[in-house]
Phi, psi and omega in degrees: 000151177291152180288129181294151178243121182261129175230133182223140175275349186306139174129310178268123174293150181234127175285118177240175178294349177256007181117193180270127181231155171262127180262110180258023180299126182230134177237154176227129177263118183246167168293134188255017179295155183288338183268020184233139173252129182255124183229159173217160178221141176241013177235043177060030176085010176290319177229149181237138180245142171288133185280125177240355181150189181309137177226166183248135175259146187279345181184186178299149182162199183244133173256132175242133179239143174212148174247127184244116178285151179307332181279354177105349177295131183240146169237122183238140174217151178228157177218127174276127184248118183227165175286125178300150183294342179259015175273137177298138184279161183299336177299340179280348179217039181264001180085000185244109182290351180275346177260161180203160166248127188235160177217138171226123177065066178164203184221144169241146181241142173230112181286156187234125174287145181300335176297346181261357178299136180069020174243184180249148168246136175264126179241123173252114189222154169248121183235132175239111180214167179235115183288350184289332184233132183302324184288345183257007181271158179243148186226147168241108184242149177248125184239150171274183184292345179269356182090006177288130178288127179262325174203160185214141172239128183251139180231153182142157174222166187300333183265349183069029179275160182292139175239137171257121180245132174217094186206167178273142178237135178285134178260111182294153175301148181077007181292128175266317179206157174260130180251123174263104190251124178255136182296187187278355180267118183291354179283343185246159189195166168238127172249115182267107187276321181201136176242124179220161175298129183276177178260000000 
């Protein structure tokens, strides 16, 4: 049998009209010959399910796919599914404003479902940036699927003191993800305390 190919959306949270959700939709492309049974496991091979189409995985872990020919020949492949390092963490949408997902010198991403286009997202953040130098500024950017910036909000002040931001942001049409971008100086940061559907 041909080697199965596993694809999973798990890892990047998605802002929907019902709040932030993790999408664990997983598909496997198998050999489709009639003499093959296609199975998958999400518990390290302890139990096997017959593959009938897209399924959802509950969290990070390993997905194992196998095709078994009527003669007993097997082809097995596995894929470890983890949260990508640039995905916004669950503390940013846990309902607790005292916890946060933060970034210093880099980017965190929150994907946006198309049902949220032309609506608002409320972001409660603590931001420390310095407006005197471009590399020390902090940004909340909205990007399309090609990475083109659709809109941008720049933060920082001349003294580099902490700012608390709690406001609604308009989500432009065709937004694929929100990027929380922190400049190149590790002394500055964005802490995303809570993300909710805006008013």
